[in-house]
N, CA, C, O and the ligand as a Tripos MOL2 file, in Angstrom:
@<TRIPOS>MOLECULE
protein
  293   291    74     0     0
PROTEIN
NO_CHARGES

@<TRIPOS>ATOM
      1 N         124.3080  126.9990  177.7730 N.3       1 MET1
      2 CA        123.3910  127.9890  176.9240 C.3       1 MET1
      3 C         122.3620  128.5830  177.9110 C.2       1 MET1
      4 O         121.8760  127.8940  178.8070 O.2       1 MET1
      5 N         122.0790  129.7410  177.7440 N.am      2 SER2
      6 CA        121.1310  130.3540  178.7400 C.3       2 SER2
      7 C         119.7300  130.2800  178.2830 C.2       2 SER2
      8 O         119.5020  129.9510  177.1190 O.2       2 SER2
      9 N         118.8420  130.5390  179.0420 N.am      3 HIS3
     10 CA        117.3660  130.3060  178.6710 C.3       3 HIS3
     11 C         116.9600  131.6490  177.9340 C.2       3 HIS3
     12 O         117.2810  132.7610  178.3540 O.2       3 HIS3
     13 N         116.2290  131.4250  176.8060 N.am      4 VAL4
     14 CA        115.8270  132.3960  175.8720 C.3       4 VAL4
     15 C         114.3730  132.7590  176.1910 C.2       4 VAL4
     16 O         113.4780  131.9140  176.1890 O.2       4 VAL4
     17 N         114.1770  134.0630  176.4680 N.am      5 ALA5
     18 CA        112.6920  134.5440  176.6790 C.3       5 ALA5
     19 C         112.1630  134.8830  175.2060 C.2       5 ALA5
     20 O         112.6980  135.7060  174.4630 O.2       5 ALA5
     21 N         111.1060  134.1760  174.9200 N.am      6 ARG6
     22 CA        110.4900  134.3550  173.6740 C.3       6 ARG6
     23 C         109.1190  135.1290  173.7310 C.2       6 ARG6
     24 O         108.4320  135.2520  172.7160 O.2       6 ARG6
     25 N         108.7670  135.6130  174.8700 N.am      7 GLU7
     26 CA        107.4300  136.1040  174.9740 C.3       7 GLU7
     27 C         107.2410  137.6540  175.2320 C.2       7 GLU7
     28 O         106.4730  138.1270  176.0700 O.2       7 GLU7
     29 N         108.0510  138.3630  174.3910 N.am      8 ARG8
     30 CA        108.0200  139.6840  174.5040 C.3       8 ARG8
     31 C         106.8030  140.4030  173.9160 C.2       8 ARG8
     32 O         106.4360  141.5080  174.3160 O.2       8 ARG8
     33 N         106.1990  139.7100  172.9400 N.am      9 ARG9
     34 CA        104.9570  140.2010  172.3440 C.3       9 ARG9
     35 C         103.7560  140.2820  173.2290 C.2       9 ARG9
     36 O         102.8660  141.1070  173.0200 O.2       9 ARG9
     37 N         103.7260  139.4130  174.2350 N.am     10 ALA10
     38 CA        102.5800  139.3400  174.9630 C.3      10 ALA10
     39 C         102.3470  140.4500  176.0090 C.2      10 ALA10
     40 O         101.2820  140.4960  176.6260 O.2      10 ALA10
     41 N         103.4100  141.4120  176.2280 N.am     11 ARG11
     42 CA        103.2950  142.3540  177.2070 C.3      11 ARG11
     43 C         102.4600  143.5850  176.7280 C.2      11 ARG11
     44 O         101.7280  144.1770  177.5200 O.2      11 ARG11
     45 N         102.5760  143.9490  175.4600 N.am     12 ILE12
     46 CA        101.7820  145.0450  174.9930 C.3      12 ILE12
     47 C         100.5040  144.4930  174.3890 C.2      12 ILE12
     48 O         100.5150  143.7180  173.4320 O.2      12 ILE12
     49 N          99.3580  144.9410  175.0120 N.am     13 PRO13
     50 CA         98.0370  144.4420  174.3850 C.3      13 PRO13
     51 C          97.8500  144.9090  173.0880 C.2      13 PRO13
     52 O          98.2770  146.0310  172.8150 O.2      13 PRO13
     53 N          97.1930  144.1360  172.1040 N.am     14 ASP14
     54 CA         96.8990  144.6270  170.7120 C.3      14 ASP14
     55 C          96.1140  145.8760  170.7510 C.2      14 ASP14
     56 O          95.1200  145.9300  171.4750 O.2      14 ASP14
     57 N          96.4650  146.8490  170.0570 N.am     15 HIS15
     58 CA         95.7050  148.0870  169.9410 C.3      15 HIS15
     59 C          96.0930  148.8350  168.7890 C.2      15 HIS15
     60 O          97.1760  148.5700  168.2670 O.2      15 HIS15
     61 N          95.3540  149.7450  168.3110 N.am     16 ARG16
     62 CA         95.8220  150.6730  167.2950 C.3      16 ARG16
     63 C          95.2540  152.0750  167.6150 C.2      16 ARG16
     64 O          94.4850  152.2860  168.5520 O.2      16 ARG16
     65 N          95.7230  153.0570  166.7130 N.am     17 HIS17
     66 CA         95.1660  154.4000  167.0280 C.3      17 HIS17
     67 C          94.1660  154.9210  166.0730 C.2      17 HIS17
     68 O          94.2700  154.6340  164.8800 O.2      17 HIS17
     69 N          93.2130  155.6600  166.5050 N.am     18 CYS18
     70 CA         92.2160  156.3880  165.7380 C.3      18 CYS18
     71 C          92.8340  156.9440  164.5000 C.2      18 CYS18
     72 O          93.7810  157.7220  164.6180 O.2      18 CYS18
     73 N          92.4000  156.6250  163.3670 N.am     19 THR19
     74 CA         93.0460  157.0720  162.1040 C.3      19 THR19
     75 C          92.9470  158.5820  162.0660 C.2      19 THR19
     76 O          93.7760  159.2520  161.4500 O.2      19 THR19
     77 N          91.8790  159.1460  162.7600 N.am     20 ILE20
     78 CA         91.5280  160.5300  162.5130 C.3      20 ILE20
     79 C          92.2510  161.4490  163.6290 C.2      20 ILE20
     80 O          92.8930  162.4570  163.3360 O.2      20 ILE20
     81 N          92.0840  161.0210  164.8120 N.am     21 CYS21
     82 CA         92.6070  161.9330  166.0260 C.3      21 CYS21
     83 C          93.7920  161.3180  166.7280 C.2      21 CYS21
     84 O          94.4850  161.9810  167.5000 O.2      21 CYS21
     85 N          94.0240  160.0360  166.4560 N.am     22 GLY22
     86 CA         95.1430  159.3350  167.0920 C.3      22 GLY22
     87 C          94.9540  158.7640  168.3930 C.2      22 GLY22
     88 O          95.9350  158.2830  168.9600 O.2      22 GLY22
     89 N          93.7690  158.7480  168.9760 N.am     23 ARG23
     90 CA         93.3770  158.2230  170.3070 C.3      23 ARG23
     91 C          93.5710  156.5940  170.1630 C.2      23 ARG23
     92 O          93.3990  156.0120  169.0920 O.2      23 ARG23
     93 N          93.9180  155.9970  171.2750 N.am     24 PRO24
     94 CA         93.9450  154.4680  171.1640 C.3      24 PRO24
     95 C          92.6070  153.8430  171.0660 C.2      24 PRO24
     96 O          91.7100  154.1620  171.8460 O.2      24 PRO24
     97 N          92.4330  152.9130  170.0770 N.am     25 VAL25
     98 CA         91.1570  152.2110  169.9650 C.3      25 VAL25
     99 C          91.3240  150.6530  169.8970 C.2      25 VAL25
    100 O          92.4060  150.2000  169.5240 O.2      25 VAL25
    101 N          90.3610  149.8690  170.2190 N.am     26 PRO26
    102 CA         90.5210  148.4510  169.9960 C.3      26 PRO26
    103 C          91.0400  147.9790  168.6520 C.2      26 PRO26
    104 O          90.8430  148.6540  167.6420 O.2      26 PRO26
    105 N          91.6580  146.9040  168.6270 N.am     27 PRO27
    106 CA         92.2900  146.4410  167.1900 C.3      27 PRO27
    107 C          91.2760  146.4610  166.1770 C.2      27 PRO27
    108 O          91.5790  146.8470  165.0480 O.2      27 PRO27
    109 N          90.0040  146.0580  166.4690 N.am     28 GLN28
    110 CA         89.1410  145.7620  165.4040 C.3      28 GLN28
    111 C          88.4200  147.1890  164.9190 C.2      28 GLN28
    112 O          87.6590  147.2290  163.9510 O.2      28 GLN28
    113 N          88.7250  148.2160  165.6330 N.am     29 GLU29
    114 CA         88.1020  149.5290  165.2590 C.3      29 GLU29
    115 C          89.1480  150.4410  164.4790 C.2      29 GLU29
    116 O          90.3450  150.4330  164.7670 O.2      29 GLU29
    117 N          88.6410  151.1750  163.5350 N.am     30 GLU30
    118 CA         89.5020  152.1270  162.8420 C.3      30 GLU30
    119 C          89.5960  153.4530  163.5460 C.2      30 GLU30
    120 O          90.6420  154.1010  163.5520 O.2      30 GLU30
    121 N          88.4940  153.8480  164.1370 N.am     31 VAL31
    122 CA         88.2520  155.1010  164.7640 C.3      31 VAL31
    123 C          87.7570  155.1680  166.0990 C.2      31 VAL31
    124 O          87.4000  154.0890  166.5720 O.2      31 VAL31
    125 N          87.6430  156.2510  166.8670 N.am     32 CYS32
    126 CA         87.2190  156.2640  168.1760 C.3      32 CYS32
    127 C          85.7790  156.5970  168.4000 C.2      32 CYS32
    128 O          85.1820  156.1480  169.3790 O.2      32 CYS32
    129 N          85.1700  157.4180  167.4660 N.am     33 SER33
    130 CA         83.8390  157.9150  167.7060 C.3      33 SER33
    131 C          83.1050  158.1080  166.3090 C.2      33 SER33
    132 O          83.7000  158.1160  165.2320 O.2      33 SER33
    133 N          81.8870  158.2450  166.4510 N.am     34 PRO34
    134 CA         80.9900  158.4140  165.2030 C.3      34 PRO34
    135 C          81.4740  159.5910  164.4420 C.2      34 PRO34
    136 O          81.4570  159.5610  163.2110 O.2      34 PRO34
    137 N          81.9430  160.7140  165.1500 N.am     35 GLU35
    138 CA         82.2740  161.9700  164.3450 C.3      35 GLU35
    139 C          83.5660  161.5400  163.5370 C.2      35 GLU35
    140 O          83.7080  161.8630  162.3580 O.2      35 GLU35
    141 N          84.5150  160.7810  164.2450 N.am     36 CYS36
    142 CA         85.6310  160.4170  163.5210 C.3      36 CYS36
    143 C          85.4010  159.4210  162.3810 C.2      36 CYS36
    144 O          86.1090  159.4140  161.3740 O.2      36 CYS36
    145 N          84.3770  158.5800  162.5820 N.am     37 ARG37
    146 CA         84.0510  157.6490  161.5760 C.3      37 ARG37
    147 C          83.5780  158.4060  160.3030 C.2      37 ARG37
    148 O          83.8900  158.0660  159.1620 O.2      37 ARG37
    149 N          82.8040  159.4510  160.6150 N.am     38 LYS38
    150 CA         82.2850  160.2890  159.2980 C.3      38 LYS38
    151 C          83.3890  160.8170  158.7390 C.2      38 LYS38
    152 O          83.5160  160.6570  157.5250 O.2      38 LYS38
    153 N          84.3590  161.5060  159.4270 N.am     39 THR39
    154 CA         85.4970  162.0840  158.9050 C.3      39 THR39
    155 C          86.3920  160.9570  158.0740 C.2      39 THR39
    156 O          86.8890  161.1890  156.9720 O.2      39 THR39
    157 N          86.4950  159.8980  158.6740 N.am     40 TYR40
    158 CA         87.2220  158.7610  157.9850 C.3      40 TYR40
    159 C          86.5920  158.2420  156.8150 C.2      40 TYR40
    160 O          87.3180  157.9280  155.8710 O.2      40 TYR40
    161 N          85.2670  158.0910  156.7210 N.am     41 GLU41
    162 CA         84.6070  157.6950  155.5890 C.3      41 GLU41
    163 C          84.6360  158.6970  154.4320 C.2      41 GLU41
    164 O          84.7910  158.3580  153.2580 O.2      41 GLU41
    165 N          84.4750  159.9540  154.8520 N.am     42 ASP42
    166 CA         84.5910  161.0380  153.8390 C.3      42 ASP42
    167 C          85.9260  160.9850  153.2270 C.2      42 ASP42
    168 O          85.9800  161.0950  152.0020 O.2      42 ASP42
    169 N          87.0030  160.8340  153.8940 N.am     43 ARG43
    170 CA         88.3270  160.7320  153.5010 C.3      43 ARG43
    171 C          88.5980  159.6540  152.6230 C.2      43 ARG43
    172 O          89.2640  159.8120  151.6000 O.2      43 ARG43
    173 N          88.0540  158.4190  153.0150 N.am     44 LEU44
    174 CA         88.1230  157.2420  152.0820 C.3      44 LEU44
    175 C          87.4610  157.4300  150.7930 C.2      44 LEU44
    176 O          87.9860  157.0660  149.7410 O.2      44 LEU44
    177 N          86.2870  158.0060  150.8580 N.am     45 ARG45
    178 CA         85.5980  158.2000  149.6840 C.3      45 ARG45
    179 C          86.4020  159.1150  148.6320 C.2      45 ARG45
    180 O          86.4450  158.8600  147.4280 O.2      45 ARG45
    181 N          87.0880  160.3080  149.2950 N.am     46 ARG46
    182 CA         87.7750  161.2130  148.4000 C.3      46 ARG46
    183 C          88.8420  160.5060  147.9110 C.2      46 ARG46
    184 O          89.0870  160.6200  146.7100 O.2      46 ARG46
    185 N          89.6500  159.6720  148.7170 N.am     47 GLU47
    186 CA         90.8020  159.0920  148.2350 C.3      47 GLU47
    187 C          90.5700  157.9850  147.0860 C.2      47 GLU47
    188 O          91.4210  157.7370  146.2320 O.2      47 GLU47
    189 N          89.3630  157.3740  147.1660 N.am     48 ARG48
    190 CA         88.9850  156.4070  146.1550 C.3      48 ARG48
    191 C          88.6350  157.1500  144.9670 C.2      48 ARG48
    192 O          88.9270  156.6410  143.8850 O.2      48 ARG48
    193 N          88.0250  158.3300  144.9950 N.am     49 ARG49
    194 CA         87.7120  159.1710  143.8970 C.3      49 ARG49
    195 C          89.0040  159.5680  143.1180 C.2      49 ARG49
    196 O          89.1490  159.4440  141.9020 O.2      49 ARG49
    197 N          89.9420  160.0710  144.0140 N.am     50 THR50
    198 CA         91.2250  160.6500  143.5730 C.3      50 THR50
    199 C          92.0130  159.4370  142.7900 C.2      50 THR50
    200 O          92.5490  159.6300  141.6980 O.2      50 THR50
    201 N          92.0240  158.2950  143.3950 N.am     51 ARG51
    202 CA         92.7080  157.1690  142.8440 C.3      51 ARG51
    203 C          92.0370  156.6560  141.4400 C.2      51 ARG51
    204 O          92.7230  156.2150  140.5180 O.2      51 ARG51
    205 N          90.7710  156.7570  141.3970 N.am     52 LEU52
    206 CA         90.1460  156.4530  140.2260 C.3      52 LEU52
    207 C          90.4570  157.5270  139.1060 C.2      52 LEU52
    208 O          90.6710  157.2050  137.9370 O.2      52 LEU52
    209 N          90.4620  158.7400  139.5310 N.am     53 PHE53
    210 CA         90.8430  159.8280  138.5950 C.3      53 PHE53
    211 C          92.2670  159.7490  138.0380 C.2      53 PHE53
    212 O          92.5510  160.0530  136.8790 O.2      53 PHE53
    213 N          93.1990  159.2870  139.0170 N.am     54 LEU54
    214 CA         94.6370  159.1140  138.4800 C.3      54 LEU54
    215 C          94.6680  158.0420  137.5850 C.2      54 LEU54
    216 O          95.3330  158.1310  136.5530 O.2      54 LEU54
    217 N          93.9300  156.8890  137.8980 N.am     55 LEU55
    218 CA         93.9360  155.6250  137.1410 C.3      55 LEU55
    219 C          93.5270  156.0600  135.6310 C.2      55 LEU55
    220 O          94.2130  155.7250  134.6650 O.2      55 LEU55
    221 N          92.4340  156.7810  135.5260 N.am     56 ILE56
    222 CA         91.8180  157.2870  134.2390 C.3      56 ILE56
    223 C          92.8640  158.0880  133.4260 C.2      56 ILE56
    224 O          93.0870  157.8590  132.2380 O.2      56 ILE56
    225 N          93.5180  159.0890  134.1840 N.am     57 LEU57
    226 CA         94.4710  159.9600  133.6440 C.3      57 LEU57
    227 C          95.6460  159.0720  133.1090 C.2      57 LEU57
    228 O          96.1220  159.2210  131.9840 O.2      57 LEU57
    229 N          96.0620  158.1570  133.9940 N.am     58 TYR58
    230 CA         97.2390  157.3310  133.5240 C.3      58 TYR58
    231 C          96.8900  156.4080  132.2720 C.2      58 TYR58
    232 O          97.7350  156.2190  131.3960 O.2      58 TYR58
    233 N          95.7070  155.8770  132.2180 N.am     59 ILE59
    234 CA         95.3240  155.2250  131.0330 C.3      59 ILE59
    235 C          95.2130  155.9990  129.7740 C.2      59 ILE59
    236 O          95.6200  155.5790  128.6910 O.2      59 ILE59
    237 N          94.6060  157.2230  129.9780 N.am     60 ALA60
    238 CA         94.5400  158.2350  128.8720 C.3      60 ALA60
    239 C          95.8790  158.5630  128.4550 C.2      60 ALA60
    240 O          96.1090  158.6500  127.2490 O.2      60 ALA60
    241 N          96.7820  158.7540  129.2960 N.am     61 LEU61
    242 CA         98.1540  159.2010  129.0170 C.3      61 LEU61
    243 C          98.8730  158.0170  128.1310 C.2      61 LEU61
    244 O          99.4410  158.2550  127.0650 O.2      61 LEU61
    245 N          98.7740  156.7600  128.6920 N.am     62 LEU62
    246 CA         99.2610  155.5580  128.1480 C.3      62 LEU62
    247 C          98.7070  155.4750  126.6580 C.2      62 LEU62
    248 O          99.4400  155.1300  125.7310 O.2      62 LEU62
    249 N          97.4800  155.7840  126.5000 N.am     63 GLY63
    250 CA         96.6190  155.4850  125.3780 C.3      63 GLY63
    251 C          97.2080  156.5150  124.3170 C.2      63 GLY63
    252 O          97.4720  156.1500  123.1710 O.2      63 GLY63
    253 N          97.3800  157.6900  124.7130 N.am     64 SER64
    254 CA         97.8120  158.7860  123.6570 C.3      64 SER64
    255 C          99.2500  158.5340  123.3410 C.2      64 SER64
    256 O          99.6820  158.7590  122.2100 O.2      64 SER64
    257 N          99.9820  158.0880  124.2700 N.am     65 LEU65
    258 CA        101.4810  157.6930  123.9940 C.3      65 LEU65
    259 C         101.4060  156.6090  122.8950 C.2      65 LEU65
    260 O         102.0660  156.7050  121.8600 O.2      65 LEU65
    261 N         100.6060  155.6080  123.1470 N.am     66 PHE66
    262 CA        100.5250  154.4770  122.3290 C.3      66 PHE66
    263 C         100.1620  154.9920  120.8410 C.2      66 PHE66
    264 O         100.7940  154.6000  119.8600 O.2      66 PHE66
    265 N          99.2460  155.7690  120.7720 N.am     67 VAL67
    266 CA         98.7180  156.3430  119.5210 C.3      67 VAL67
    267 C          99.8630  157.1030  118.8430 C.2      67 VAL67
    268 O         100.1540  156.9140  117.6620 O.2      67 VAL67
    269 N         100.5020  157.9700  119.6420 N.am     68 ILE68
    270 CA        101.6150  158.7260  119.0530 C.3      68 ILE68
    271 C         102.7870  157.7100  118.4050 C.2      68 ILE68
    272 O         103.3260  157.9490  117.3250 O.2      68 ILE68
    273 N         103.0630  156.6560  119.1550 N.am     69 PHE69
    274 CA        104.1330  155.8660  118.6970 C.3      69 PHE69
    275 C         103.7820  154.8080  117.7190 C.2      69 PHE69
    276 O         104.6470  154.4010  116.9430 O.2      69 PHE69
    277 N         102.5980  154.3410  117.6990 N.am     70 PHE70
    278 CA        102.2920  153.2430  116.8160 C.3      70 PHE70
    279 C         101.3270  153.6100  115.7030 C.2      70 PHE70
    280 O         101.0440  152.7900  114.8300 O.2      70 PHE70
    281 N         100.8560  154.7460  115.7250 N.am     71 LEU71
    282 CA         99.8840  155.0370  114.5920 C.3      71 LEU71
    283 C         100.7540  155.2450  113.3150 C.2      71 LEU71
    284 O         101.7920  155.9060  113.2900 O.2      71 LEU71
    285 N         100.1590  154.5530  112.1950 N.am     72 PRO72
    286 CA        100.7990  154.6050  111.0120 C.3      72 PRO72
    287 C         100.6930  156.0270  110.3770 C.2      72 PRO72
    288 O          99.6280  156.6450  110.3910 O.2      72 PRO72
    289 N         101.8140  156.5170  109.8300 N.am     73 ARG73
    290 CA        101.6420  158.0140  109.1120 C.3      73 ARG73
    291 C         101.5520  157.7840  107.7340 C.2      73 ARG73
    292 O         101.4180  158.7300  106.9580 O.2      73 ARG73
    293 ZN         89.2260  159.7550  166.8820 Zn       74 ZN74
@<TRIPOS>BOND
     1     1     2 1
     2     2     3 1
     3     3     4 2
     4     3     5 am
     5     5     6 1
     6     6     7 1
     7     7     8 2
     8     7     9 am
     9     9    10 1
    10    10    11 1
    11    11    12 2
    12    11    13 am
    13    13    14 1
    14    14    15 1
    15    15    16 2
    16    15    17 am
    17    17    18 1
    18    18    19 1
    19    19    20 2
    20    19    21 am
    21    21    22 1
    22    22    23 1
    23    23    24 2
    24    23    25 am
    25    25    26 1
    26    26    27 1
    27    27    28 2
    28    27    29 am
    29    29    30 1
    30    30    31 1
    31    31    32 2
    32    31    33 am
    33    33    34 1
    34    34    35 1
    35    35    36 2
    36    35    37 am
    37    37    38 1
    38    38    39 1
    39    39    40 2
    40    39    41 am
    41    41    42 1
    42    42    43 1
    43    43    44 2
    44    43    45 am
    45    45    46 1
    46    46    47 1
    47    47    48 2
    48    47    49 am
    49    49    50 1
    50    50    51 1
    51    51    52 2
    52    51    53 am
    53    53    54 1
    54    54    55 1
    55    55    56 2
    56    55    57 am
    57    57    58 1
    58    58    59 1
    59    59    60 2
    60    59    61 am
    61    61    62 1
    62    62    63 1
    63    63    64 2
    64    63    65 am
    65    65    66 1
    66    66    67 1
    67    67    68 2
    68    67    69 am
    69    69    70 1
    70    70    71 1
    71    71    72 2
    72    71    73 am
    73    73    74 1
    74    74    75 1
    75    75    76 2
    76    75    77 am
    77    77    78 1
    78    78    79 1
    79    79    80 2
    80    79    81 am
    81    81    82 1
    82    82    83 1
    83    83    84 2
    84    83    85 am
    85    85    86 1
    86    86    87 1
    87    87    88 2
    88    87    89 am
    89    89    90 1
    90    90    91 1
    91    91    92 2
    92    91    93 am
    93    93    94 1
    94    94    95 1
    95    95    96 2
    96    95    97 am
    97    97    98 1
    98    98    99 1
    99    99   100 2
   100    99   101 am
   101   101   102 1
   102   102   103 1
   103   103   104 2
   104   103   105 am
   105   105   106 1
   106   106   107 1
   107   107   108 2
   108   107   109 am
   109   109   110 1
   110   110   111 1
   111   111   112 2
   112   111   113 am
   113   113   114 1
   114   114   115 1
   115   115   116 2
   116   115   117 am
   117   117   118 1
   118   118   119 1
   119   119   120 2
   120   119   121 am
   121   121   122 1
   122   122   123 1
   123   123   124 2
   124   123   125 am
   125   125   126 1
   126   126   127 1
   127   127   128 2
   128   127   129 am
   129   129   130 1
   130   130   131 1
   131   131   132 2
   132   131   133 am
   133   133   134 1
   134   134   135 1
   135   135   136 2
   136   135   137 am
   137   137   138 1
   138   138   139 1
   139   139   140 2
   140   139   141 am
   141   141   142 1
   142   142   143 1
   143   143   144 2
   144   143   145 am
   145   145   146 1
   146   146   147 1
   147   147   148 2
   148   147   149 am
   149   149   150 1
   150   150   151 1
   151   151   152 2
   152   151   153 am
   153   153   154 1
   154   154   155 1
   155   155   156 2
   156   155   157 am
   157   157   158 1
   158   158   159 1
   159   159   160 2
   160   159   161 am
   161   161   162 1
   162   162   163 1
   163   163   164 2
   164   163   165 am
   165   165   166 1
   166   166   167 1
   167   167   168 2
   168   167   169 am
   169   169   170 1
   170   170   171 1
   171   171   172 2
   172   171   173 am
   173   173   174 1
   174   174   175 1
   175   175   176 2
   176   175   177 am
   177   177   178 1
   178   178   179 1
   179   179   180 2
   180   179   181 am
   181   181   182 1
   182   182   183 1
   183   183   184 2
   184   183   185 am
   185   185   186 1
   186   186   187 1
   187   187   188 2
   188   187   189 am
   189   189   190 1
   190   190   191 1
   191   191   192 2
   192   191   193 am
   193   193   194 1
   194   194   195 1
   195   195   196 2
   196   195   197 am
   197   197   198 1
   198   198   199 1
   199   199   200 2
   200   199   201 am
   201   201   202 1
   202   202   203 1
   203   203   204 2
   204   203   205 am
   205   205   206 1
   206   206   207 1
   207   207   208 2
   208   207   209 am
   209   209   210 1
   210   210   211 1
   211   211   212 2
   212   211   213 am
   213   213   214 1
   214   214   215 1
   215   215   216 2
   216   215   217 am
   217   217   218 1
   218   218   219 1
   219   219   220 2
   220   219   221 am
   221   221   222 1
   222   222   223 1
   223   223   224 2
   224   223   225 am
   225   225   226 1
   226   226   227 1
   227   227   228 2
   228   227   229 am
   229   229   230 1
   230   230   231 1
   231   231   232 2
   232   231   233 am
   233   233   234 1
   234   234   235 1
   235   235   236 2
   236   235   237 am
   237   237   238 1
   238   238   239 1
   239   239   240 2
   240   239   241 am
   241   241   242 1
   242   242   243 1
   243   243   244 2
   244   243   245 am
   245   245   246 1
   246   246   247 1
   247   247   248 2
   248   247   249 am
   249   249   250 1
   250   250   251 1
   251   251   252 2
   252   251   253 am
   253   253   254 1
   254   254   255 1
   255   255   256 2
   256   255   257 am
   257   257   258 1
   258   258   259 1
   259   259   260 2
   260   259   261 am
   261   261   262 1
   262   262   263 1
   263   263   264 2
   264   263   265 am
   265   265   266 1
   266   266   267 1
   267   267   268 2
   268   267   269 am
   269   269   270 1
   270   270   271 1
   271   271   272 2
   272   271   273 am
   273   273   274 1
   274   274   275 1
   275   275   276 2
   276   275   277 am
   277   277   278 1
   278   278   279 1
   279   279   280 2
   280   279   281 am
   281   281   282 1
   282   282   283 1
   283   283   284 2
   284   283   285 am
   285   285   286 1
   286   286   287 1
   287   287   288 2
   288   287   289 am
   289   289   290 1
   290   290   291 1
   291   291   292 2
@<TRIPOS>SUBSTRUCTURE
     1 MET1         2 RESIDUE 1 A MET
     2 SER2         6 RESIDUE 1 A SER
     3 HIS3        10 RESIDUE 1 A HIS
     4 VAL4        14 RESIDUE 1 A VAL
     5 ALA5        18 RESIDUE 1 A ALA
     6 ARG6        22 RESIDUE 1 A ARG
     7 GLU7        26 RESIDUE 1 A GLU
     8 ARG8        30 RESIDUE 1 A ARG
     9 ARG9        34 RESIDUE 1 A ARG
    10 ALA10       38 RESIDUE 1 A ALA
    11 ARG11       42 RESIDUE 1 A ARG
    12 ILE12       46 RESIDUE 1 A ILE
    13 PRO13       50 RESIDUE 1 A PRO
    14 ASP14       54 RESIDUE 1 A ASP
    15 HIS15       58 RESIDUE 1 A HIS
    16 ARG16       62 RESIDUE 1 A ARG
    17 HIS17       66 RESIDUE 1 A HIS
    18 CYS18       70 RESIDUE 1 A CYS
    19 THR19       74 RESIDUE 1 A THR
    20 ILE20       78 RESIDUE 1 A ILE
    21 CYS21       82 RESIDUE 1 A CYS
    22 GLY22       86 RESIDUE 1 A GLY
    23 ARG23       90 RESIDUE 1 A ARG
    24 PRO24       94 RESIDUE 1 A PRO
    25 VAL25       98 RESIDUE 1 A VAL
    26 PRO26      102 RESIDUE 1 A PRO
    27 PRO27      106 RESIDUE 1 A PRO
    28 GLN28      110 RESIDUE 1 A GLN
    29 GLU29      114 RESIDUE 1 A GLU
    30 GLU30      118 RESIDUE 1 A GLU
    31 VAL31      122 RESIDUE 1 A VAL
    32 CYS32      126 RESIDUE 1 A CYS
    33 SER33      130 RESIDUE 1 A SER
    34 PRO34      134 RESIDUE 1 A PRO
    35 GLU35      138 RESIDUE 1 A GLU
    36 CYS36      142 RESIDUE 1 A CYS
    37 ARG37      146 RESIDUE 1 A ARG
    38 LYS38      150 RESIDUE 1 A LYS
    39 THR39      154 RESIDUE 1 A THR
    40 TYR40      158 RESIDUE 1 A TYR
    41 GLU41      162 RESIDUE 1 A GLU
    42 ASP42      166 RESIDUE 1 A ASP
    43 ARG43      170 RESIDUE 1 A ARG
    44 LEU44      174 RESIDUE 1 A LEU
    45 ARG45      178 RESIDUE 1 A ARG
    46 ARG46      182 RESIDUE 1 A ARG
    47 GLU47      186 RESIDUE 1 A GLU
    48 ARG48      190 RESIDUE 1 A ARG
    49 ARG49      194 RESIDUE 1 A ARG
    50 THR50      198 RESIDUE 1 A THR
    51 ARG51      202 RESIDUE 1 A ARG
    52 LEU52      206 RESIDUE 1 A LEU
    53 PHE53      210 RESIDUE 1 A PHE
    54 LEU54      214 RESIDUE 1 A LEU
    55 LEU55      218 RESIDUE 1 A LEU
    56 ILE56      222 RESIDUE 1 A ILE
    57 LEU57      226 RESIDUE 1 A LEU
    58 TYR58      230 RESIDUE 1 A TYR
    59 ILE59      234 RESIDUE 1 A ILE
    60 ALA60      238 RESIDUE 1 A ALA
    61 LEU61      242 RESIDUE 1 A LEU
    62 LEU62      246 RESIDUE 1 A LEU
    63 GLY63      250 RESIDUE 1 A GLY
    64 SER64      254 RESIDUE 1 A SER
    65 LEU65      258 RESIDUE 1 A LEU
    66 PHE66      262 RESIDUE 1 A PHE
    67 VAL67      266 RESIDUE 1 A VAL
    68 ILE68      270 RESIDUE 1 A ILE
    69 PHE69      274 RESIDUE 1 A PHE
    70 PHE70      278 RESIDUE 1 A PHE
    71 LEU71      282 RESIDUE 1 A LEU
    72 PRO72      286 RESIDUE 1 A PRO
    73 ARG73      290 RESIDUE 1 A ARG
    74 ZN74       293 GROUP 0 **** ****
């Protein structure tokens, strides 16, 4: 049996890319600069608002479906 090398992970240092412009940043960072952070937070806020809006829409839709199907006539 041959020797198996199991240390492939160690060669590439941990890193990620700036969520906004794609430049490499340290693993604990989301973005590379204060400008990108501002853009990133704006985007997060907008996404959260959109998700909340969709959730409300979904609940309203389910609610009206429920009313249509189960309301006694
Ligand atoms: Zn950036």
